[in-house]
C-alpha positions in Angstrom: 134.7 -56.4 92.3 136.9 -56.0 95.4 140.0 -56.7 93.4 139.0 -54.2 90.7 138.2 -51.6 93.4 141.6 -52.0 95.1 143.3 -51.9 91.7 141.6 -48.6 91.0 142.9 -47.2 94.3 146.4 -48.3 93.5 146.2 -46.6 90.1 144.9 -43.5 91.8 147.7 -43.5 94.3 150.4 -44.1 91.7 149.3 -41.0 89.9 149.9 -38.8 93.0 153.3 -36.9 93.3 155.9 -39.1 94.9 156.1 -36.9 98.0 152.4 -37.5 98.7 152.3 -41.3 98.0 153.8 -42.2 101.4 151.1 -40.3 103.3 148.2 -41.7 101.3 148.2 -45.4 101.5 145.4 -47.6 100.1 144.4 -48.6 103.6 144.0 -44.9 104.6 141.7 -44.3 101.6 139.7 -47.4 102.4 139.4 -46.3 106.0 137.9 -43.0 104.9 135.4 -44.6 102.6 132.0 -44.6 104.4 130.8 -48.1 105.2 127.8 -49.5 103.4 125.0 -50.4 105.8 122.4 -52.8 104.4 118.9 -51.6 104.9 116.7 -53.3 107.5 113.8 -55.1 105.8 110.5 -53.5 106.4 109.1 -56.6 108.1 111.6 -56.1 111.0 111.1 -52.3 111.2 107.5 -52.7 112.4 105.3 -55.6 113.3 102.7 -54.7 110.7 102.9 -51.7 108.5 99.8 -49.6 107.4 99.8 -51.5 104.1 99.7 -55.0 105.7 97.2 -57.6 104.7 96.9 -58.7 108.4 93.6 -57.5 109.8 94.7 -58.2 113.4 98.0 -56.3 113.1 99.2 -53.9 115.7 100.6 -50.7 114.1 102.9 -49.7 117.0 104.6 -52.8 118.4 107.9 -53.7 116.6 108.4 -57.2 115.4 111.2 -59.1 117.3 114.4 -59.4 115.2 116.2 -62.7 114.8 120.0 -62.8 114.9 120.1 -63.2 111.2 117.8 -61.6 108.7 116.3 -64.5 106.7 116.4 -64.7 103.0 112.8 -64.8 101.6 112.1 -66.3 98.2 109.2 -67.3 95.9 109.4 -70.2 93.5 106.6 -70.7 90.9 106.9 -74.2 89.5 104.3 -73.8 86.8 103.1 -70.4 85.6 100.3 -72.0 83.5 98.5 -73.3 86.5 95.2 -71.4 87.3 96.2 -71.5 91.0 99.4 -69.6 90.1 97.4 -67.0 88.3 95.0 -66.6 91.3 98.0 -66.2 93.7 99.6 -63.5 91.6 96.2 -61.8 91.0 95.1 -61.6 94.6 98.4 -61.2 96.5 101.6 -59.2 96.6 104.0 -62.0 97.2 106.6 -59.8 98.9 104.0 -58.3 101.3 102.3 -61.6 102.0 105.6 -63.4 102.9 107.1 -60.5 104.8 103.9 -59.9 106.8 103.7 -63.6 107.6 107.3 -63.6 109.1 106.5 -60.4 111.0 103.2 -61.7 112.3 104.6 -65.0 113.5 107.6 -63.4 115.3 105.2 -60.9 116.9 102.8 -63.5 118.3 105.5 -66.1 119.4 108.4 -63.9 120.4 107.1 -60.5 121.5 109.1 -59.3 124.5 111.5 -62.3 124.5 115.3 -62.1 124.0 116.7 -62.6 120.5 118.3 -65.9 121.4 114.8 -67.3 122.0 114.1 -67.1 118.2 115.1 -70.1 116.0 118.0 -69.5 113.7 116.0 -69.8 110.5 118.2 -68.6 107.6 115.8 -68.7 104.7 112.2 -69.4 103.8 111.2 -70.3 100.2 107.5 -70.3 99.3 107.0 -72.9 96.5 103.8 -72.9 94.5 103.3 -76.2 92.6 100.6 -78.7 91.6 100.2 -81.4 94.3 97.6 -83.0 96.5 96.5 -81.6 99.8 96.9 -78.0 100.9 100.4 -77.2 102.0 103.3 -78.4 104.1 106.6 -77.1 105.5 110.0 -78.9 105.5 113.6 -78.1 106.1 116.4 -78.7 103.6 118.2 -82.0 104.0 121.6 -80.4 104.2 120.5 -77.6 106.6 117.2 -77.6 108.5 117.6 -73.8 109.0 116.6 -73.4 105.4 112.8 -73.8 105.2 110.5 -74.6 102.3 106.7 -74.0 102.3 105.0 -76.0 99.5 101.6 -74.6 98.6 99.3 -76.5 96.3 98.1 -74.5 93.2 95.3 -77.1 92.8 94.0 -76.2 96.3 94.3 -72.5 95.5 92.3 -73.0 92.3 89.5 -74.7 94.2 89.0 -71.9 96.8 85.8 -69.9 96.3 86.6 -66.6 94.5 85.4 -64.4 97.4 87.6 -66.2 99.9 90.8 -66.7 97.9 92.9 -63.9 99.3 92.0 -64.5 103.0 92.4 -68.3 102.7 95.8 -68.0 100.9 97.0 -65.6 103.6 95.8 -67.9 106.3 97.5 -70.9 104.9 100.8 -69.0 104.5 100.5 -67.7 108.0 99.9 -71.2 109.4 102.9 -72.7 107.5 105.2 -69.8 108.3 104.7 -70.7 112.0 106.4 -74.0 111.3 109.4 -72.2 110.0 109.9 -70.4 113.4 108.3 -72.4 116.2 110.1 -74.8 118.6 109.2 -78.5 118.7 111.0 -79.9 121.8 113.7 -81.4 119.6 111.0 -83.3 117.6 109.3 -84.8 120.7 106.3 -82.4 121.1 102.9 -83.8 120.2 102.1 -83.1 116.5 98.7 -81.8 117.5 100.3 -79.1 119.8 102.6 -78.0 116.9 99.6 -77.7 114.5 97.5 -76.1 117.2 100.1 -73.3 117.8 100.2 -72.7 114.1 96.4 -72.3 113.9 96.4 -70.2 117.0 98.7 -67.7 115.3 96.4 -67.8 112.3 93.4 -67.2 114.6 95.1 -64.2 116.3 96.1 -62.8 112.8 92.4 -62.8 111.8 92.4 -65.3 109.0 89.6 -67.5 110.4 87.8 -69.8 107.9 84.0 -70.0 108.2 84.1 -73.8 109.0 86.2 -73.3 112.2 84.3 -73.9 115.5 85.2 -74.3 119.1 84.6 -77.8 120.5 85.9 -79.9 123.4 85.1 -83.4 122.0 88.1 -85.8 121.7 91.6 -85.1 122.8 93.2 -81.8 123.5 96.0 -82.4 121.0 93.8 -83.3 118.0 95.5 -80.3 116.4 94.7 -77.5 114.1 91.8 -75.2 115.2 90.6 -77.8 117.7 93.8 -77.2 119.7 94.1 -73.6 118.5 90.9 -72.5 120.3 92.0 -74.4 123.4 95.2 -72.4 123.4 93.2 -69.2 123.0 91.2 -70.2 126.0 94.5 -70.5 128.0 95.7 -67.2 126.6 92.5 -65.5 127.9 92.3 -67.4 131.2 96.0 -67.2 132.3 96.9 -63.9 130.6 98.5 -62.6 127.4 101.7 -64.4 126.5 100.6 -67.9 127.7 101.1 -69.5 124.3 104.5 -67.8 123.9 105.5 -69.5 127.2 104.3 -72.8 125.8 106.3 -72.4 122.6 109.4 -71.3 124.6 108.9 -74.3 126.9 109.5 -76.5 123.8 112.9 -74.9 123.2 116.1 -76.8 123.7 114.6 -79.7 125.7 112.4 -82.8 125.3 108.7 -82.6 125.8 107.5 -83.7 129.2 103.7 -83.7 129.3 103.2 -83.2 133.1 106.1 -80.8 133.7 105.3 -78.2 131.0 101.7 -77.6 131.8 102.0 -77.8 135.6 104.9 -75.4 135.6 103.1 -72.9 133.4 99.5 -73.2 134.6 99.6 -75.3 137.8 97.4 -78.0 136.4 97.8 -81.1 134.2 96.8 -80.6 130.6 93.9 -83.0 130.9 92.4 -80.9 133.7 92.9 -77.8 131.7 91.1 -79.5 128.8 88.2 -80.4 131.1 88.1 -76.8 132.3 87.9 -75.7 128.7 85.0 -78.1 128.1 83.1 -76.7 131.1 83.8 -73.2 129.8 82.4 -74.0 126.4 79.3 -75.6 128.0 78.7 -72.5 130.1 79.1 -70.3 127.1 76.7 -72.5 125.1 74.1 -72.4 127.9 74.3 -68.6 128.1 73.9 -68.2 124.4 70.9 -70.5 124.5 69.3 -68.6 127.3 69.9 -65.3 125.4 68.4 -66.9 122.2 65.3 -68.0 124.1 65.0 -64.5 125.7 65.2 -62.8 122.3 62.6 -65.2 120.8 60.3 -64.4 123.7 60.6 -60.7 123.1 59.8 -61.1 119.5 56.7 -63.2 120.3 55.6 -60.5 122.8 56.0 -57.8 120.2 54.1 -59.8 117.6 51.3 -60.5 120.1 51.2 -56.8 121.0 51.0 -55.7 117.4 48.3 -58.3 116.7 46.1 -57.1 119.6 46.6 -53.5 118.5 45.4 -54.2 115.0 42.3 -56.0 116.3 41.4 -53.0 118.5 41.7 -50.7 115.4 39.3 -52.1 112.8 39.6 -49.0 110.6 41.6 -50.9 108.0 41.3 -51.2 104.3 40.8 -54.8 103.2 41.2 -56.4 99.8 38.8 -59.2 98.9 38.1 -60.9 95.6 39.9 -58.2 93.6 37.7 -55.5 95.1 38.7 -52.9 97.7 36.4 -52.8 100.7 36.4 -49.8 103.0 35.0 -50.1 106.6 31.7 -48.5 106.8 31.2 -45.7 109.3 28.1 -44.5 110.9 25.9 -47.2 109.4 23.8 -49.7 111.5 
């Protein structure tokens, strides 16, 4: 196309009078041609637009922009799969993928310099029959090209009333893996998965089976670690998880240094504090429940006593209606 365009310019110049050809070179004409500026994708214009599927989206804060606008693609391996039909029925693929990118960049890189964002060049969402739920991987030839593999078998098994929210939640979780840091592969897997579920939590795509618990290790992963990270976010201030993610950039993971530098405590102590916090919350909820039950019992007793003091009630016995007798001995 460029050769044909330049050829057309040469033809145009050759048709000019000879005394004008010297003052109208092809470079001059090209210089005067207004440059074509590619439009900025909507998912980098605003963190979440008014048409977003993200229920926790902020409508005013712009999403951070990476150095290179990534190519976003959708690949459907088998159109005959019921899970593929459900995906196309419930979601707008472009909105779902773009919102996922925007949401992840917002929660992990808000207010951080552009160089803090990984150089992801493309993300391809691949729907195909397979076991499990989903996973994310990088291309062998270039890890900056990411692939999210999403099981159509899993999609087909989701309850109809939860299909849209669950699919958006899975995509949001996997999209985190396309943009988060991992301490050059040395970070605990549970922390990596916990950050992904924390972003899903903040985005509002919380499955009904998720619950806060402090049993086991802090890095058990997924929502187990995700809720722990949310506790840190609330305790130490907004941006705490962003600092954890940024602490995994460009260096190996060192368990003691990262947590003590950010929060002044070892991670095991933070985990113990989280357990105490949950125990206190549980005790408060139990006390509130007992108080509410006591109020209900008091109301029931009061109503019962009131009815006993007012015998002027119609009763129904043996199929016959009996009215209280008045003025009779």
